[in-house]
Structures are given as C-alpha cells and as structure tokens.
VOTIBA-722811 format. One line per 3 residues: number of its first residue (from 1); for each residue y, x, z of N, C-alpha, C. Coordinates in nm, 3 decimals, padded with zeros to 5 digits. Layout:
// residues N
NUM) Y X Z Y X Z Y X Z  ...
This chain:
// residues 132
1) -01.875 -02.704 01.235 -01.814 -02.648 01.130 -01.781 -02.531 01.214  -01.819 -02.385 01.219 -01.752 -02.286 01.302 -01.669 -02.195 01.225  -01.573 -02.110 01.315 -01.445 -02.111 01.247 -01.459 -01.998 01.219
4) -01.422 -01.982 01.068 -01.410 -01.784 01.016 -01.399 -01.676 01.096  -01.501 -01.602 01.070 -01.403 -01.431 01.187 -01.288 -01.404 01.133  -01.164 -01.276 01.235 -01.041 -01.311 01.199 -01.121 -01.199 01.110
7) -01.196 -01.092 01.064 -01.204 -01.021 00.900 -01.189 -01.093 00.808  -01.237 -01.229 00.812 -01.252 -01.283 00.699 -01.101 -01.393 00.629  -01.004 -01.386 00.714 -00.885 -01.441 00.756 -00.802 -01.426 00.652
10) -00.781 -01.520 00.578 -00.676 -01.457 00.482 -00.534 -01.427 00.484  -00.481 -01.521 00.653 -00.350 -01.523 00.768 -00.354 -01.360 00.780  -00.384 -01.356 00.842 -00.472 -01.233 00.888 -00.429 -01.167 00.837
13) -00.532 -01.079 00.719 -00.488 -00.969 00.685 -00.341 -00.978 00.590  -00.250 -01.059 00.558 -00.153 -01.119 00.477 -00.034 -01.116 00.571  -00.070 -01.143 00.722 00.003 -01.062 00.809 -00.008 -00.944 00.815
16) -00.097 -00.828 00.864 -00.159 -00.737 00.832 00.014 -00.625 00.700  -00.060 -00.740 00.549 00.020 -00.667 00.525 00.163 -00.639 00.495  00.191 -00.754 00.523 00.350 -00.780 00.569 00.428 -00.646 00.693
19) 00.370 -00.681 00.794 00.367 -00.495 00.835 00.368 -00.360 00.856  00.296 -00.377 00.744 00.299 -00.267 00.654 00.333 -00.205 00.556  00.489 -00.303 00.532 00.571 -00.341 00.382 00.704 -00.356 00.514
22) 00.657 -00.401 00.620 00.796 -00.366 00.687 00.825 -00.245 00.742  00.719 -00.165 00.821 00.671 -00.026 00.786 00.720 00.115 00.721  00.666 00.030 00.640 00.713 00.105 00.444 00.889 00.103 00.421
25) 00.930 -00.013 00.478 01.092 00.040 00.395 01.139 00.067 00.582  01.091 00.059 00.745 01.151 00.151 00.822 01.137 00.353 00.741  01.060 00.379 00.716 01.014 00.447 00.671 01.102 00.505 00.570
28) 01.130 00.415 00.519 01.200 00.456 00.382 01.406 00.506 00.419  01.366 00.423 00.573 01.573 00.428 00.604 01.565 00.607 00.658  01.560 00.634 00.622 01.588 00.783 00.670 01.534 00.858 00.805
31) 01.637 00.983 00.833 01.615 01.039 00.986 01.553 00.952 01.091  01.618 00.847 01.159 01.604 00.815 01.226 01.415 00.781 01.263  01.363 00.698 01.156 01.233 00.733 01.075 01.160 00.829 01.015
34) 01.176 00.887 00.972 01.164 00.979 00.929 01.210 01.061 00.891  01.206 01.197 00.947 01.281 01.330 01.018 01.314 01.437 00.880  01.399 01.507 00.865 01.429 01.535 00.720 01.370 01.648 00.780
37) 01.318 01.736 00.612 01.261 01.868 00.673 01.159 01.857 00.570  01.014 01.977 00.630 00.888 01.983 00.562 00.797 01.910 00.630  00.608 01.853 00.593 00.515 01.811 00.669 00.508 01.882 00.722
40) 00.452 01.913 00.872 00.331 01.964 00.960 00.261 02.087 00.845  00.250 02.010 00.749 00.115 02.103 00.724 00.205 02.162 00.603  00.224 02.259 00.498 00.249 02.350 00.398 00.210 02.359 00.291
43) 00.178 02.241 00.264 00.025 02.226 00.162 00.180 02.204 00.025  00.140 02.212 -00.101 00.207 02.196 -00.227 00.237 02.012 -00.237  00.329 02.001 -00.184 00.322 01.848 -00.296 00.235 01.671 -00.191
46) 00.268 01.742 -00.003 00.173 01.674 00.098 00.259 01.587 00.060  00.364 01.565 00.007 00.422 01.411 00.026 00.373 01.353 -00.107  00.300 01.371 -00.136 00.192 01.293 -00.272 00.107 01.193 -00.212
49) 00.026 01.321 -00.134 -00.121 01.271 -00.068 -00.082 01.161 00.014  00.020 01.185 00.079 00.099 01.054 00.202 00.128 00.943 00.096  00.246 00.999 00.032 00.220 00.773 -00.058 00.060 00.785 -00.075
52) 00.010 00.818 -00.182 -00.133 00.771 -00.157 -00.209 00.694 -00.101  -00.250 00.820 00.015 -00.287 00.771 00.146 -00.266 00.675 00.189  -00.089 00.644 00.198 -00.038 00.477 00.252 -00.010 00.344 00.146
55) -00.029 00.406 00.023 -00.047 00.324 -00.064 -00.149 00.233 -00.144  -00.298 00.346 -00.061 -00.413 00.304 -00.050 -00.479 00.194 00.050  -00.392 00.229 00.178 -00.429 00.123 00.304 -00.351 -00.009 00.275
58) -00.306 -00.008 00.205 -00.181 -00.139 00.184 -00.223 -00.200 00.067  -00.264 -00.085 -00.021 -00.448 -00.196 -00.107 -00.505 -00.240 -00.030  -00.549 -00.224 00.015 -00.704 -00.258 00.082 -00.675 -00.406 00.183
61) -00.540 -00.395 00.200 -00.486 -00.483 00.279 -00.467 -00.642 00.207  -00.359 -00.581 00.129 -00.371 -00.684 00.012 -00.466 -00.757 -00.056  -00.588 -00.689 -00.098 -00.709 -00.712 -00.173 -00.736 -00.768 -00.108
64) -00.778 -00.772 00.056 -00.816 -00.822 00.197 -00.770 -01.028 00.175  -00.644 -00.962 00.137 -00.539 -01.105 00.175 -00.618 -01.221 00.047  -00.587 -01.160 -00.057 -00.652 -01.235 -00.178 -00.749 -01.310 -00.132
67) -00.839 -01.160 -00.139 -01.012 -01.189 -00.162 -01.048 -01.325 -00.053  -00.967 -01.328 00.041 -01.008 -01.441 00.154 -00.930 -01.566 00.076  -00.844 -01.522 00.043 -00.713 -01.660 -00.031 -00.823 -01.752 -00.069
70) -00.799 -01.655 -00.222 -00.827 -01.709 -00.323 -00.968 -01.699 -00.431  -01.089 -01.593 -00.323 -01.206 -01.547 -00.482 -01.215 -01.507 -00.616  -01.126 -01.441 -00.636 -01.082 -01.427 -00.756 -01.169 -01.417 -00.839
73) -01.131 -01.378 -00.944 -01.219 -01.260 -01.017 -01.272 -01.119 -01.031  -01.309 -01.007 -00.994 -01.271 -00.862 -00.920 -01.116 -00.761 -01.049  -01.170 -00.818 -01.200 -01.072 -00.786 -01.262 -00.931 -00.831 -01.223
76) -00.888 -00.921 -01.220 -00.842 -00.998 -01.186 -00.696 -00.926 -01.011  -00.810 -00.947 -00.878 -00.743 -00.909 -00.786 -00.773 -00.724 -00.851  -00.768 -00.677 -00.879 -00.750 -00.535 -00.904 -00.630 -00.544 -00.956
79) -00.595 -00.548 -01.106 -00.491 -00.596 -01.129 -00.377 -00.644 -01.079  -00.354 -00.774 -01.075 -00.242 -00.840 -00.933 -00.266 -00.706 -00.831  -00.366 -00.712 -00.753 -00.331 -00.551 -00.600 -00.255 -00.473 -00.704
82) -00.314 -00.377 -00.807 -00.214 -00.283 -00.865 -00.080 -00.285 -00.914  -00.037 -00.394 -01.002 00.057 -00.484 -01.025 00.162 -00.483 -00.980  00.147 -00.526 -00.797 00.205 -00.551 -00.706 00.251 -00.491 -00.654
85) 00.150 -00.333 -00.625 00.174 -00.252 -00.530 00.254 -00.138 -00.539  00.259 -00.125 -00.759 00.325 -00.056 -00.841 00.421 -00.070 -00.816  00.501 -00.210 -00.797 00.617 -00.258 -00.780 00.719 -00.202 -00.676
88) 00.607 -00.259 -00.577 00.676 -00.236 -00.405 00.694 -00.087 -00.421  00.593 00.022 -00.447 00.667 00.148 -00.453 00.798 00.208 -00.604  00.822 00.090 -00.689 00.901 00.135 -00.750 01.029 00.061 -00.669
91) 01.018 00.004 -00.579 01.105 -00.071 -00.486 01.130 00.114 -00.353  01.055 00.110 -00.307 01.048 00.234 -00.229 01.154 00.349 -00.274  01.104 00.403 -00.390 01.180 00.504 -00.416 01.359 00.446 -00.459
94) 01.421 00.314 -00.506 01.562 00.267 -00.537 01.579 00.266 -00.390  01.464 00.192 -00.331 01.545 00.203 -00.219 01.636 00.333 -00.073  01.486 00.343 -00.132 01.502 00.552 00.015 01.618 00.606 -00.058
97) 01.666 00.614 -00.245 01.797 00.650 -00.321 01.918 00.594 -00.218  01.884 00.518 -00.150 02.037 00.433 -00.045 02.024 00.517 00.059  01.984 00.655 00.092 01.911 00.649 00.252 02.001 00.798 00.287
100) 02.076 00.887 00.356 02.167 01.002 00.369 02.001 01.113 00.412  01.946 01.179 00.408 01.816 01.322 00.350 01.686 01.226 00.311  01.708 01.169 00.184 01.606 01.083 00.155 01.622 01.118 -00.032
103) 01.584 01.152 -00.093 01.567 01.133 -00.185 01.450 01.020 -00.258  01.537 01.022 -00.360 01.440 00.842 -00.459 01.438 00.910 -00.556  01.365 00.741 -00.595 01.329 00.729 -00.735 01.308 00.864 -00.800
106) 01.151 00.880 -00.730 01.072 00.983 -00.802 00.935 00.966 -00.854  00.919 00.975 -00.991 00.864 00.864 -01.026 00.699 00.977 -00.998  00.708 01.095 -00.939 00.549 01.136 -00.852 00.502 01.107 -00.807
109) 00.623 01.008 -00.672 00.622 00.941 -00.570 00.471 00.833 -00.650  00.569 00.756 -00.734 00.569 00.643 -00.749 00.411 00.598 -00.830  00.448 00.746 -00.878 00.233 00.816 -00.996 00.166 00.765 -00.827
112) 00.205 00.890 -00.700 00.078 00.851 -00.600 00.072 00.717 -00.559  00.180 00.676 -00.556 00.149 00.489 -00.430 00.053 00.430 -00.657  00.112 00.427 -00.693 00.019 00.348 -00.779 -00.187 00.372 -00.840
115) -00.155 00.470 -00.806 -00.301 00.544 -00.786 -00.351 00.532 -00.676  -00.295 00.493 -00.566 -00.339 00.436 -00.478 -00.331 00.356 -00.449  -00.306 00.234 -00.489 -00.309 00.117 -00.575 -00.408 00.050 -00.612
118) -00.421 00.174 -00.692 -00.584 00.118 -00.763 -00.698 00.143 -00.712  -00.740 00.312 -00.641 -00.825 00.340 -00.578 -00.863 00.273 -00.466  -00.739 00.201 -00.403 -00.750 00.109 -00.267 -00.817 -00.036 -00.320
121) -00.754 -00.059 -00.406 -00.830 -00.141 -00.451 -00.958 -00.167 -00.513  -01.008 -00.047 -00.540 -01.116 -00.040 -00.663 -01.169 00.023 -00.554  -01.210 00.078 -00.408 -01.266 00.071 -00.271 -01.275 -00.074 -00.232
124) -01.201 -00.159 -00.137 -01.238 -00.282 -00.144 -01.327 -00.323 -00.242  -01.356 -00.343 -00.343 -01.483 -00.369 -00.509 -01.584 -00.344 -00.435  -01.615 -00.216 -00.404 -01.719 -00.167 -00.444 -01.735 -00.198 -00.272
127) -01.694 -00.218 -00.200 -01.746 -00.164 -00.038 -01.781 -00.384 -00.011  -01.724 -00.478 -00.050 -01.720 -00.598 -00.109 -01.793 -00.737 -00.191  -01.830 -00.607 -00.252 -01.939 -00.663 -00.392 -02.051 -00.753 -00.341
130) -02.103 -00.702 -00.234 -02.194 -00.834 -00.231 -02.105 -01.005 -00.200  -02.032 -00.955 -00.107 -01.978 -01.134 -00.090 -01.875 -01.215 -00.211  -01.935 -01.212 -00.305 -01.902 -01.244 -00.438 -02.086 -01.302 -00.504
C-alpha cells in the first residue's frame, strides 16, 4: 500500500490552516505586526480586498483539510467552510477592537471575509470536482 501524496493529506492542510489562523491573530495585534497608516496603494477600501484575499486563501486551506479528511458532499463542504470562516471573521473583528491603532467590529471587513470564504470554497470545488 502506498502512502498518500502530501497534497492529499488532511493533516498537512489542517496544519496549514492552523498556521493561517495564528498569522491572522498576529496581524490583528496592531503596530508590531501591522503598522498603522495607509496601505502602499492609494485605492479606496483596499483593506476590504486584503480581507477578501486572506479569507479566500484560508477557505482553500480549510476546504482541503475537510475534503481530504471526510470527502463530504460539496454543498456540506461549502456551507461548513463558509460558516466557520465567517465566525472567524467575527472573532477577528472583535479581537482587533482590543488593540491600539486597530479598528474592529467593521461590518465591511466581516462581509469581505465571508465573501472571500464563499469564493475560496467555490474555487476549491471547481478545481477538485473530478476527485469525487
């Protein structure tokens, strides 16, 4: 019996997701990991793009971990990943409100997080459709 490639290992993707979550919390702490001020790009609401992208990536990691662990139906995977990351987005916004030079409880950031999660799960489904 041959071992599964690492790209199909639920443990590998779970570890990646945990690291993603740890980094999210470090970035939420404020000045030390997230300098105050504007982004390099002077694009209105660029922070929403960053939130979307970060949660899009987290969604892919969690989708892979769940997919390779349980091989759930696609609808269940998309709903589970979206709800989980949406709750993490709420946690992140609440968490940010306790640090200087950070704003928290921004519904726009949470919406960007949730949309990133949905899109990430859907893209994972499209790219892994042939595996089920």
